[in-house]
C-alpha positions in Angstrom: 27.6 5.2 -10.4 30.4 2.8 -9.4 30.3 0.6 -6.4 33.2 -1.2 -4.7 33.6 -4.0 -2.1 33.5 -3.0 1.5 35.5 -5.9 2.8 32.5 -6.8 5.0 33.1 -9.5 7.6 32.2 -13.0 6.4 31.7 -14.8 9.7 28.4 -16.5 8.8 28.3 -18.4 12.0 27.9 -15.3 14.1 24.3 -14.6 15.2 22.7 -12.0 13.1 20.8 -9.4 15.1 18.0 -7.5 13.4 19.8 -4.2 12.6 18.2 -0.9 13.2 19.5 1.9 11.0 19.8 5.2 13.0 21.3 8.6 12.2 24.8 9.4 13.3 24.7 12.9 11.9 23.0 14.9 9.2 23.6 18.1 7.2 20.3 19.7 8.0 17.4 18.7 10.2 17.8 15.1 11.3 15.2 12.9 9.7 12.6 11.7 12.2 13.8 8.4 13.6 10.2 7.2 13.9 9.4 7.6 10.3 9.2 4.2 8.5 8.2 3.6 4.9 5.4 5.5 3.2 2.7 3.4 1.6 2.1 4.8 -1.9 -0.5 3.7 -4.4 -3.7 5.7 -3.8 -4.5 8.3 -6.5 -6.6 10.5 -4.2 -6.6 11.7 -0.6 -6.6 8.8 2.0 -9.4 9.5 4.5 -9.5 6.4 6.7 -7.2 3.6 7.9 -7.5 0.6 10.2 -5.2 -2.3 11.1 -5.6 -6.0 11.5 -3.6 -9.2 11.7 -3.7 -11.6 8.7 -1.9 -15.0 8.9 0.2 -13.5 11.6 1.2 -10.5 9.6 0.1 -6.9 10.6 -1.8 -5.2 7.8 -3.3 -1.8 7.2 -6.6 -1.2 5.4 -7.0 2.2 3.8 -9.9 3.9 2.1 -9.4 6.8 -0.3 -11.3 9.3 -2.3 -10.0 7.5 -5.4 -12.9 5.1 -4.5 -10.7 2.2 -3.6 -10.0 0.2 -0.4 -6.4 -1.2 -0.3 -4.7 -3.7 2.0 -1.0 -3.3 2.9 1.5 -5.6 4.4 3.1 -3.3 7.0 6.3 -5.4 7.3 7.1 -5.1 3.6 5.1 -2.0 2.5 3.6 -4.0 -0.4 -0.1 -4.1 -1.4 -2.0 -7.3 -0.8 -4.7 -8.3 -3.4 -6.2 -6.0 -6.0 -7.8 -2.8 -4.8 -11.5 -3.1 -3.8 -14.1 -0.8 -5.1 -17.7 -0.2 -4.1 -20.7 -0.6 -6.4 -20.9 1.3 -9.7 -24.2 3.0 -10.5 -25.4 1.6 -13.8 -27.0 4.9 -14.9 -24.2 7.4 -14.0 -21.3 4.8 -14.2 -20.0 6.5 -11.0 -18.4 4.3 -8.3 -19.4 5.0 -4.8 -16.9 6.9 -2.7 -15.2 5.3 0.3 -16.1 7.1 3.5 -14.6 4.9 6.3 -13.1 1.5 7.0 -13.0 -0.8 10.0 -11.7 -4.3 10.7 -12.9 -7.2 12.8 -12.4 -10.9 13.4 -15.4 -12.9 12.4 -15.3 -16.5 13.7 -11.5 -16.4 13.6 -11.4 -14.8 10.1 -10.0 -11.2 9.7 -12.4 -9.1 7.7 -12.6 -5.4 6.7 -15.7 -3.3 6.5 -16.0 -0.3 4.2 -18.7 2.4 4.3 -19.4 3.9 0.9 -21.1 7.1 -0.4 -24.1 5.1 -1.5 -24.6 4.1 2.2 -23.6 0.6 1.5 -21.3 -1.3 3.9 -19.2 -4.0 2.1 -17.4 -6.8 3.8 -14.0 -8.2 2.6 -12.0 -11.2 3.6 -8.5 -9.8 4.3 -6.7 -13.1 3.7 -8.1 -13.4 0.1 -9.3 -9.9 -0.8 -12.6 -11.3 -1.8 -16.2 -10.7 -0.6 -16.6 -12.2 2.8 -20.3 -12.4 3.2 -23.7 -11.2 1.9 -24.2 -7.5 2.2 -27.6 -6.6 3.4 -29.6 -3.7 4.9 -32.0 -3.8 7.7 -35.5 -3.4 6.6 -37.3 -4.2 9.9 -37.8 -6.8 12.5 -41.1 -8.6 12.8 -42.9 -11.6 14.3 -43.7 -14.4 11.9 -45.5 -17.5 13.1 -44.4 -16.7 16.7 -40.7 -16.2 15.8 -38.8 -12.9 16.0 -37.2 -12.4 12.6 -35.0 -9.8 10.9 -35.9 -8.7 7.3 -32.8 -7.6 5.4 -32.2 -6.5 1.8 -29.1 -7.5 0.0 -27.3 -5.4 -2.6 -28.7 -7.6 -5.4 -32.2 -7.0 -4.2 -32.6 -10.3 -2.4 -34.8 -10.1 0.8 -33.6 -12.4 3.5 -35.6 -13.6 6.5 -33.4 -14.4 9.5 -34.3 -15.9 12.9 -33.1 -13.4 15.5 -32.8 -16.0 18.2 -30.6 -18.5 16.3 -29.2 -16.2 13.6 -30.1 -18.7 11.0 -31.6 -17.8 7.6 -35.2 -18.9 7.2 -35.9 -17.8 3.6 -34.6 -15.7 0.7 -36.6 -13.9 -1.9 -34.6 -12.7 -5.0 -35.4 -9.4 -6.6 -37.7 -8.1 -3.9 -39.7 -5.0 -4.8 -41.7 -4.4 -1.6 -43.3 -5.9 1.5 -46.7 -5.3 3.1 -49.4 -6.7 5.3 -52.1 -8.8 3.5 -54.9 -10.3 5.4 -52.9 -10.1 8.6 -49.8 -11.8 7.1 -46.5 -10.3 6.0 -46.0 -10.7 2.2 -43.2 -9.8 -0.2 -43.5 -8.7 -3.9 -40.8 -10.0 -6.3 -40.0 -9.7 -10.0 -38.1 -12.1 -12.1 -35.5 -9.6 -13.4 -34.0 -12.1 -15.9 -37.4 -13.1 -17.2 -38.2 -11.3 -20.4 -41.8 -11.0 -19.2 -40.7 -9.7 -15.8 -43.1 -12.0 -14.0 -44.4 -10.5 -10.7 -45.1 -12.8 -7.7 -46.4 -12.4 -4.2 -45.1 -14.6 -1.4 -46.0 -15.4 2.2 -42.9 -14.4 4.3 -43.7 -16.7 7.1 -44.3 -19.9 5.1 -42.4 -19.1 1.9 -45.6 -20.1 0.0 -46.3 -18.4 -3.3 -49.7 -16.7 -3.1 -50.1 -15.5 -6.7 -48.3 -14.7 -9.9 -49.1 -11.9 -12.3 -51.5 -12.0 -15.2 -51.2 -10.0 -18.4 -52.8 -6.7 -18.9 -54.2 -6.3 -22.4 -55.4 -2.7 -22.0 -55.4 0.2 -19.5 -57.9 3.1 -19.7 -58.7 6.2 -17.7 -62.4 6.5 -17.1 -64.1 9.1 -14.9 -60.9 9.9 -13.2 -60.1 6.2 -12.4 -57.4 4.1 -13.9 -58.7 0.7 -15.0 -56.8 -2.4 -16.2 -58.2 -5.2 -18.3 -56.5 -8.5 -17.8 -56.4 -11.5 -20.2 -58.7 -14.3 -19.2 -57.2 -17.3 -17.3 -57.1 -20.6 -19.1 -60.3 -21.8 -17.4 -62.1 -18.5 -17.9 -63.7 -16.8 -21.0 -64.4 -13.4 -19.6 -61.8 -10.6 -19.3 -61.6 -9.0 -15.9 -61.3 -5.3 -15.1 -59.6 -3.9 -12.0 -59.6 -0.5 -10.4 -55.8 0.2 -10.0 -56.4 2.7 -7.2 -58.3 0.4 -4.9 -57.4 -3.1 -6.2 -61.2 -3.9 -6.4 -62.7 -5.6 -9.4 -65.0 -3.5 -11.6 -68.6 -4.6 -12.3 -69.4 -6.0 -15.7 -71.5 -3.0 -16.7 -68.7 -0.7 -15.8 -66.3 -2.9 -17.6 -68.4 -2.7 -20.7 -68.4 1.1 -20.4 -64.6 1.0 -19.9 -64.2 -1.1 -23.0 -66.4 1.2 -25.0 -64.5 4.4 -24.3 -62.1 6.3 -22.1 -58.5 7.5 -22.7 -56.0 4.7 -23.3 -53.1 4.8 -20.7 -50.2 2.4 -21.5 -47.6 1.5 -18.9 -49.1 -1.2 -16.8 -48.1 -4.7 -18.0 -49.4 -7.1 -15.3 -51.8 -7.3 -12.4 -51.3 -9.7 -9.5 -54.5 -11.0 -7.9 -54.8 -12.7 -4.5 -58.1 -14.0 -3.2 -60.1 -12.0 -5.8 -58.4 -8.7 -5.2 -55.6 -7.0 -7.2 -52.7 -6.3 -4.9 -49.8 -5.4 -7.2 -49.0 -4.1 -10.7 -46.1 -4.6 -13.0 -44.9 -1.4 -14.8 -43.2 -1.1 -18.1 -39.5 -0.3 -17.5 -40.0 0.2 -13.7 -40.1 -1.9 -10.6 -43.5 -3.4 -9.7 -45.4 -2.0 -6.8 -48.3 -2.7 -4.5 -51.6 -1.0 -5.0 -54.5 0.0 -2.9 -54.2 -0.3 0.9 -51.0 -2.3 0.5 -49.3 0.7 -1.2 -50.0 2.7 1.9 -48.6 0.0 4.1 -45.4 0.1 2.1 -44.8 3.6 3.3 -44.9 2.5 6.9 -41.6 0.6 7.1 -41.4 -1.6 4.0 -38.0 -1.6 2.3 -36.9 1.5 4.2 -33.2 1.9 3.6 -31.8 3.8 6.6 -28.1 4.8 6.9 -26.2 3.4 9.8 -28.5 0.3 10.0 -26.4 -2.2 8.1 -26.1 -5.9 8.5 -24.1 -8.8 7.1 -24.5 -12.5 7.1 -21.1 -14.0 8.0 -20.8 -17.8 8.2 -24.5 -18.1 8.8 -24.5 -15.6 11.6 -26.3 -12.2 11.2 -24.5 -9.2 12.5 -25.3 -5.5 12.3 -23.1 -2.4 11.9 -23.9 1.0 13.2 -22.0 4.2 12.3 -21.3 6.3 15.4 -21.3 10.1 15.5 -17.5 10.1 15.6 -17.4 8.1 12.3 -16.4 4.8 13.9 -18.2 1.5 12.9 -19.5 -0.8 15.6 -20.5 -4.4 15.1 -23.4 -6.2 16.9 -24.4 -9.8 16.9 -28.1 -9.9 16.3 -28.5 -13.3 18.0 -27.8 -11.7 21.3 -29.3 -8.7 23.1 -25.9 -7.4 24.1 -22.8 -6.3 22.2 -20.5 -9.3 21.7 -16.7 -9.2 22.2 -16.1 -12.8 21.5 -15.5 -13.4 17.8 -17.4 -10.4 16.6 -15.6 -7.6 18.2 -16.8 -4.1 18.9 -14.6 -1.8 16.7 -13.6 1.7 17.5 -11.5 4.1 15.4 -9.0 6.8 16.5 -10.4 9.9 14.8 -9.8 13.6 14.8 -11.3 13.7 18.3 -8.2 11.9 19.5 -10.1 9.3 21.5 -8.4 5.9 21.6 -10.5 2.7 21.5 -10.6 0.4 24.4 -9.8 -3.1 23.1 -12.2 -5.8 24.4 -10.9 -8.8 26.4 -10.0 -11.9 24.5 -7.2 -13.3 22.4 -7.3 -10.4 20.0 -6.4 -8.0 22.8 -2.8 -9.3 22.6 -1.6 -7.9 25.9 -3.4 -4.6 25.5 -1.9 -2.8 22.5 -1.9 0.6 24.2 0.1 -0.7 27.1 2.5 -2.4 24.6 3.0 0.9 23.0 3.9 2.6 26.2 5.8 -0.2 27.9 9.0 -0.4 25.7 12.4 0.8 26.7 12.7 4.1 24.9 9.1 4.2 23.9 6.7 7.2 23.8 5.9 6.9 27.4 8.6 5.6 29.7 6.4 6.2 32.7 4.5 3.1 31.9 1.1 4.8 31.6 -1.1 4.3 28.5 -0.9 6.7 25.6 -3.2 8.0 22.9 -2.7 9.5 19.5 -4.4 12.8 18.5 -4.7 14.5 15.2 -3.9 18.2 15.7 -5.3 21.2 13.9 -1.9 21.8 12.2 -2.2 18.3 10.5 0.3 16.6 12.8 -0.2 13.5 14.9 0.9 13.8 18.5 1.6 10.9 20.9 0.2 11.9 24.3 0.3 10.5 27.8 -3.3 9.5 28.5 -3.1 10.4 32.2 -1.7 13.9 31.7 -2.5 14.7 28.1 1.1 16.0 27.6 2.9 15.2 24.3 5.5 12.4 24.4 8.2 13.3 21.9 7.8 15.6 18.9 4.8 15.4 16.6 4.7 12.9 13.7 5.2 15.1 10.7 5.7 14.2 7.1 2.4 14.4 5.3 2.1 17.3 2.9 -1.7 17.6 3.3 -4.3 17.1 6.0 -4.1 14.0 8.2 -7.5 12.3 8.0 -7.1 9.2 10.3 -4.6 7.2 12.4 -4.4 3.6 13.5 -2.0 1.5 15.5 -0.6 -2.0 15.4 2.5 -4.0 16.3 5.1 -4.8 13.5 8.0 -7.1 14.3 7.4 -6.6 18.0 7.4 -2.8 17.8 4.3 -0.6 18.1 3.6 1.2 14.9 1.2 4.1 14.0 -0.3 4.3 10.5 -1.5 7.8 9.4 -3.8 8.5 6.4 -3.3 11.8 4.5 -4.8 14.0 1.9 -1.5 13.8 0.1 -2.6 10.4 -1.3 -0.3 8.4 1.0 -0.2 6.5 4.2 2.8 6.8 6.5 4.1 4.4 9.1 5.9 5.4 12.4 7.9 3.4 14.9 6.6 4.5 18.3 9.6 3.2 20.2 11.6 6.1 19.0 10.8 9.5 20.4 14.1 11.5 20.5 16.2 12.9 17.7 19.7 11.4 17.3 22.8 13.4 16.5 24.2 16.5 18.1 21.4 18.6 16.8 23.6 21.3 15.2 23.2 22.3 11.6 26.2 21.9 9.2 27.2 24.0 6.3 26.7 21.8 3.3 25.9 21.8 -0.4 23.4 24.2 -2.0 22.5 21.8 -4.8 21.5 18.2 -5.1 24.2 15.8 -4.1 24.9 13.4 -7.0 27.9 11.3 -6.0 29.5 9.9 -2.8 32.7 8.2 -1.9 34.8 7.6 1.2 38.5 8.0 1.9 41.1 8.2 4.7 42.8 11.6 5.5 45.5 11.7 8.2 44.3 8.4 9.5 40.7 9.4 9.9 37.8 8.2 7.6 36.1 11.0 5.7 33.1 11.2 3.3 33.5 13.0 0.0 30.4 14.4 -1.8 29.9 16.2 -5.1 26.8 18.1 -6.0 24.9 20.2 -8.5 26.4 23.3 -7.0 29.7 22.3 -8.7 31.6 21.8 -5.5 33.2 18.9 -3.7 33.0 18.7 0.1 35.1 16.6 2.5 33.8 15.9 6.0 34.8 13.8 9.0 32.8 10.6 8.8 32.2 10.5 12.5 31.2 14.2 13.2 30.2 15.5 9.8 32.5 18.5 10.2 34.3 19.8 7.2 38.0 18.9 7.3 39.1 20.6 4.2 37.9 23.6 2.1 35.5 22.8 -0.6 36.9 22.1 -4.1 35.1 24.4 -6.6 35.0 24.7 -10.4 33.6 21.3 -11.2 32.3 21.0 -14.7 28.7 20.0 -14.9 27.1 17.2 -12.8 29.4 14.6 -11.2 27.8 11.3 -11.7 30.6 8.9 -10.6 33.4 9.3 -8.1 36.2 7.2 -6.5 38.9 8.0 -4.0 42.5 6.7 -4.3 46.1 7.4 -3.2 48.7 8.4 -5.8 52.4 8.6 -4.6 51.1 8.9 -1.0 48.8 11.7 -1.9 44.9 11.4 -1.6 43.2 11.9 -5.0 39.6 12.0 -5.9 38.6 11.0 -9.5 35.3 12.3 -10.9 33.4 11.7 -14.1 30.3 13.7 -15.3 28.4 14.5 -18.4 31.3 14.1 -20.8 34.1 11.7 -21.7 36.7 13.2 -19.3 38.1 12.2 -15.9 39.1 14.9 -13.4 41.7 14.3 -10.7 41.2 16.5 -7.6 43.2 17.2 -4.4 40.6 17.0 -1.6 43.0 18.5 1.0 44.4 21.4 -1.0 41.2 22.0 -2.9 42.9 22.0 -6.2 42.5 20.3 -9.6 45.5 18.1 -10.4 46.5 18.8 -13.9 44.4 18.7 -17.1 41.4 16.4 -17.4 42.0 13.0 -18.9 40.0 12.3 -22.1 38.7 8.8 -22.2 37.3 8.8 -25.8 34.4 6.6 -24.5 31.6 8.9 -25.6 30.7 9.4 -21.9 32.0 7.9 -18.7 29.0 6.4 -17.0 30.6 4.7 -14.0 33.9 4.4 -12.1 35.6 1.9 -9.8 39.0 1.9 -8.1 41.5 -1.0 -8.0 45.2 -1.9 -7.6 47.0 -3.4 -10.5 50.6 -4.6 -10.2 50.9 -2.4 -7.1 49.7 0.7 -8.9 46.4 2.6 -8.4 44.0 2.4 -11.3 40.4 3.2 -12.1 38.1 1.3 -14.4 35.7 3.3 -16.5 32.4 2.2 -18.0 31.7 4.0 -21.3 28.7 4.8 -23.5 30.8 3.4 -26.4 30.1 -0.2 -25.2 33.6 -0.5 -23.7 35.3 -0.5 -20.3 38.8 0.8 -19.8 41.6 0.7 -17.2 43.5 3.9 -16.4 46.8 4.3 -14.5 46.3 7.3 -12.2 50.0 8.0 -11.8 50.7 8.2 -15.6 47.2 9.3 -16.6 47.3 6.8 -19.4 45.1 3.9 -20.4 46.4 0.4 -19.5 46.2 -2.0 -22.4 43.3 -2.1 -24.9 39.7 -1.3 -24.1 37.6 -4.2 -22.6 35.2 -5.1 -25.4 32.3 -7.5 -25.6 29.2 -5.7 -24.5 26.8 -4.9 -27.3 25.3 -1.8 -25.7 26.5 1.0 -23.4 28.2 -0.1 -20.2 26.4 1.5 -17.3 28.0 0.1 -14.2 31.3 -1.2 -12.9 32.7 -2.6 -9.6 36.0 -4.3 -8.7 37.0 -7.2 -6.6 39.7 -9.9 -6.1 39.2 -13.4 -7.4 41.8 -16.1 -6.7 44.3 -13.4 -5.8 43.8 -11.5 -9.1 42.1 -8.1 -9.5 38.8 -8.4 -11.6 36.1 -6.0 -12.7 32.4 -6.6 -13.0 30.4 -4.6 -15.5 26.7 -4.2 -16.3 25.2 -3.0 -19.5 22.1 -2.0 -21.4 22.6 -5.4 -23.2 21.0 -7.0 -20.0 24.2 -8.9 -19.2 26.8 -8.8 -16.4 30.4 -9.6 -17.4 33.6 -10.4 -15.5 37.1 -9.2 -16.6 40.6 -10.1 -15.6 42.3 -6.7 -15.1 45.8 -8.1 -15.5 45.2 -9.6 -19.0 42.3 -7.3 -20.1 40.2 -10.4 -21.1 36.7 -11.4 -20.3 36.4 -14.4 -17.9 33.8 -17.0 -18.9 30.5 -16.3 -20.6 28.2 -13.3 -19.8 26.0 -13.7 -16.8 22.4 -13.6 -18.0 19.0 -13.5 -16.4 18.0 -9.9 -16.3 15.3 -9.0 -18.8 16.1 -5.3 -19.0 19.0 -2.9 -18.7 21.5 -3.5 -15.9 21.7 -0.2 -14.0 24.2 -0.8 -11.2 26.6 -3.5 -9.9 28.5 -4.0 -6.6 30.8 -6.7 -5.1 31.1 -8.3 -1.7 32.3 -11.4 0.2 29.5 -13.7 1.2 30.5 -16.8 3.2 34.1 -16.1 2.2 33.3 -16.2 -1.5 33.5 -13.2 -3.9 30.1 -12.3 -5.3 28.6 -9.6 -7.6 25.3 -7.9 -7.0 23.4 -6.4 -10.0 20.3 -4.3 -10.2 18.2 -3.9 -13.3 15.4 -1.9 -14.8 13.4 -5.2 -14.6 13.0 -4.3 -10.9 15.1 -7.2 -9.6 18.4 -7.5 -7.8 20.5 -10.6 -8.6 23.4 -12.2 -6.8 26.2 -13.9 -8.7 29.0 -16.3 -7.4 32.1 -15.1 -9.2 34.0 -18.3 -8.6 31.3 -20.5 -10.3 29.9 -17.8 -12.6 26.4 -18.8 -11.6 23.4 -17.0 -10.0 22.9 -17.6 -6.3 19.4 -17.9 -4.9 16.3 -16.3 -6.2 16.2 -12.7 -7.5 15.3 -10.0 -4.9 12.1 -8.4 -6.0 9.8 -5.6 -4.8 12.0 -2.8 -6.2 9.6 -0.2 -7.6 12.4 2.3 -8.5 14.7 0.5 -10.9 17.2 3.3 -11.4 17.9 4.3 -7.8 21.4 4.0 -6.2 22.7 0.7 -4.8 25.7 -0.2 -2.6 27.0 -3.0 -0.5 27.8 -2.3 3.2 27.7 -4.3 6.4 25.1 -4.7 9.2 26.3 -6.7 12.1 28.2 -9.8 11.0 27.2 -10.0 7.4 27.1 -7.9 4.2 23.9 -6.3 3.1 22.9 -4.5 -0.1 21.3 -1.1 0.4 19.0 0.0 -2.4 17.5 3.5 -2.9 13.7 3.2 -3.4 12.3 6.6 -3.9 12.0 8.3 -0.5 13.4 5.3 1.3 16.4 3.0 1.6 15.8 -0.8 1.9 18.3 -3.4 2.9 18.7 -7.1 2.0 21.0 -9.7 3.7 23.2 -11.1 1.0 23.6 -14.4 2.9 19.9 -15.1 3.3 18.3 -13.1 0.5 15.9 -11.7 3.1 15.2 -8.0 3.9 17.5 -6.9 6.8 16.4 -4.5 9.4 14.1 -1.5 9.0 13.5 0.4 5.8 14.8 3.9 6.3 12.4 6.7 5.1 13.7 10.0 3.8 12.0 13.4 3.1 13.3 13.3 -0.5 14.3 10.6 -2.9 17.7 9.0 -2.3 20.1 10.4 -4.9 23.3 8.6 -3.9 24.6 6.0 -1.5 28.1 5.4 -0.2 29.5 2.5 1.9 31.7 3.5 4.8 33.8 1.7 7.5 32.1 -0.1 10.4 29.1 -0.8 8.2 28.0 2.8 8.1 26.0 4.1 5.1 26.1 7.6 3.7 22.8 8.7 2.1 22.3 11.8 0.0 18.8 13.2 -0.6 18.4 16.6 -2.1 21.3 18.9 -0.9 21.5 17.0 2.4 23.8 14.1 3.5 23.0 11.7 6.4 25.2 9.0 7.9 23.3 5.9 9.1 24.7 3.4 11.6 23.5 -0.2 12.0 22.7 -1.4 15.5 21.1 -4.5 16.9 17.4 -4.1 17.1 
């Protein structure tokens, strides 16, 4: 589709306000002004969301049934880090499902907590995306040598002993298999998992002293209903020993002789661990070792019990615990204190389906009370100044309510196509924002400062098919917008009101993919191109076709741009035959020879003025951008290279008083070229996930911006600074066409609807 210069102001010294794109009018229902960008990336329903601040940037943390936790930069909509997953079961190869997420600040470091289907809680550093601590489960608290301690089991099987008064770690026992009381002291059973022999050991939890290691079992037999184990003699012994594996007691020699002389062989026990003349544990072939005798009974009374909602983590040497509340929220407790802490390790609440909003604790993270910030802005959701809360309704909408009265403030937040699972809030660029998690695999963001719909609210009769091309013109001194659609009609509407000012032009052949407006002999003319190699000239006022179509012989006309050459109106066409061509609209004939040089189809064209001469800029599948002198029909300079894939669209503008070209490519970048020096300016603009969407240059405030269609959104970049300008504007359907209009306005087509956006200072 062709793009042309808008003649945007070039006063670079003027202060640039942060523009806010709002609706002037729309064909159908006006898009919700609160809707910001969708966050797309999950492949399953999103069931939980929380927010945090990372390096001064607001982020969202989401958990999905695709078993991943993702972190999103809410200012840009981009994902930070690689997705995080829970543990994978080695037997079933299944990854644990994400059930809920929460965020906190641990000693000044933002972290995220995710609760998974295997009842594990994992902790992640939001700045790096890496594990932020050791993940443990409460086993029990106990008194060891007069100290109150916490016994906790890590995901790798390590048993940690922590001092509950100081929070310091006292000891760690890798590959723990059980704990019990032995002669009045707490002991732990471990197995060397990497050891081929899987050596079993018993340790004193209070002192860390190893009490015994296992000895080899040479034979096990079942005799008179008892299971007996025969161990190899120790180096300083000659006689084998026999142990009753039910009681742990040694068997007398005479019984041993009987055991060795008969009985039923029972393989499976590999080692026996003996402490103070008594067998206390056995190692099993292919299984975890276990205590025997009275110790085995003790293990059932609290040893290594893994209880849901009793989770702990060791962060920076401090032990904290998490509890899952009945409403699904996670709360964090500092185990060094007897009270819930709000300094450093905050209490975390979540806004769930019950609609209850969390009370933020005092401290620096409170940031002026987020809920009051939400309600205290000029045209925010609660002008009365009272706090608000967000509720998830049964019809899967989110409603902003006045906390005092419970009455809705503004219409519901709609847009998800499935059930809304969770909602969280934060502040982005000084504006309160809600983030909603949906079963439609997306998160959606909402600006809570907007509560009312813009425009006059009346529906307009528009197209019945998808709008494919947009241009603007002037009729009787008033600016109009011209649209063509798949319903094979062309509509002309007043740019300010959206009302039709002329009857639709029907009978278009096929889809119109490119369109420009011009004036021929004082008469407004619209030139269209579609699926073939012909140009159609239309009278937008009379609703007529002007003469027979003009055949270009270019295979297919892929783009159009208007210009004035020697005082006469012309259009420049981009063709599938690798050429561009100039056409005199008054005579309907080609001017000069085709513009040749591209080595693949020419997909985009725009026009500008360089040193007082009309020029054309073309983009091609050959990955180059080229500049042409329309007066001579010759290429100016060498091709502009840098794109690594097809160039899909080009546009022109004035930046700092200099003519520039903007090119978009399938390599997902937008590049800026100085036409006077024939060099690229600045770094490429990245983050464009939809390489083939529409692009146009318009104005916002005092400087030109490039508007880029990105699926169901339009994003804006300041051409002077290379930075994103203003808010991304979200749409209910993908952007199909964009058109620049006077006063910096932007015409956006999505589906069969057309909307006019206006920039305003934020």
